[in-house]
Each structure stands twice: as C-alpha cells, then as structure tokens.
Residue, then its C-alpha position, 0 to 999 in steps of 0.5 A: m394965598p402964598r405959602g409963605i404967609p404965617n398961620a395968623k395972617r392966613a387965618a385973618a385973611p378972608a376966604a378967597d378963590h385960587d384964581d379969578d380966571d374963567d375955568g370953563g364952568k369948573p367949580k373953584q377951590t376955596v382956601r380957608g384959614i385955620g378954624q374956618w373948617p366945619s367940624v365933622k364928627p366921625a360916624a363910628k369910633a374906630a379902634s385906635s389900637i388892638f387893645d381898644a378893640g379888645d376892651a370893647a369885647k370885655p365884660k365889665r368886672e363886677r366891683i366887690a362891696l367891702d366894708l374895710a371897717s369890719v375887716p379884722i386886723e391880726h397881730g403876731v402872725p409870722i411870715p412863712p419863708r419864701m419857697p424857691a420855685t424849681s431851683v431846689g434840685y438845680r442848686a443841689m446838683l450845682d453843689r455836687m458838681k466840681p469845676g470841669d464836671c458836666v451834665t446832659l439835660p433837656k434844653q430848658a432845664a440846662a438853661c435854668l441850671v446855667s441861669l442859677a449858676r450865674k446868679l450864685g456867682r459860679k461860671a457855667a457853659i452850655r452847648k446844644l447837643d441836638a434839638t432837645t438836649a444840651r450839656v452844661w459844664t461848670l467852670 
C-alpha cells in the first residue's frame, strides 16, 4: 500500500501482500492496518528509570494508626525564635570588619562569609589562595 494513504483508509483496507510475483518460495510480507496487530504483553516489566528500580527494592513503609480525635490541642504556647544556623560567628565577624579589611579562611567558610555579606546587602570579594584556603575582602 502506498505511503500517501491516510491512516483511516489504511486501517479500512484489507491485509494484502506487497507483491503478487513468485518470490521463489520466500514468505510474503503482510501489511496490516492500525489496530490489526495482535497485542503482545511483555514477559517481565523492565524498570523505565533508575527510580523505578530503587522503588522495587525499598520495603513498604508501615502506616501509623493515629486517632486524630484523641490528639490534645494546646493553646497559648509561644513559638521559639529561629536559631540561625552557623551565621552567628560570621555575622559578628562582618560587623567588626570595615571596608578594605580582609580575612583568610578555609574555602568553605570563606564562601559562607561572602554569601552572608551579600545577603545582608554588603559587598565582598573572595580570592582563592591555594587548594584549601581563600581570602575575603569587604568592600
């Protein structure tokens, strides 16, 4: 069947051989329309991604039975203030530094100091000294 025939006509057309010539005993190729192929189910489901493969190995999490009607509701409990992560020491250091001052720190600590300075609206520059240390200037 020619390629230019739309799918609707191709599906309505009967299955036919490509050619009617004698092929010397070779089997003839059958052309089938859409929906005429037998459905074949895969033998085993393959993981479609690495996440599916990991899910199969995970044990199912046990659900906790919780009676929400018996949970007490508390009133008037104050919310504690947020605890800053590790920026307490960095903030104190930034407060002591004037424009043009610099400090030498491990690279990760220097990156944290520059990040905090920029978050507070101050300008800072960082330069790597060697593989493990960096220097930070306040501008």
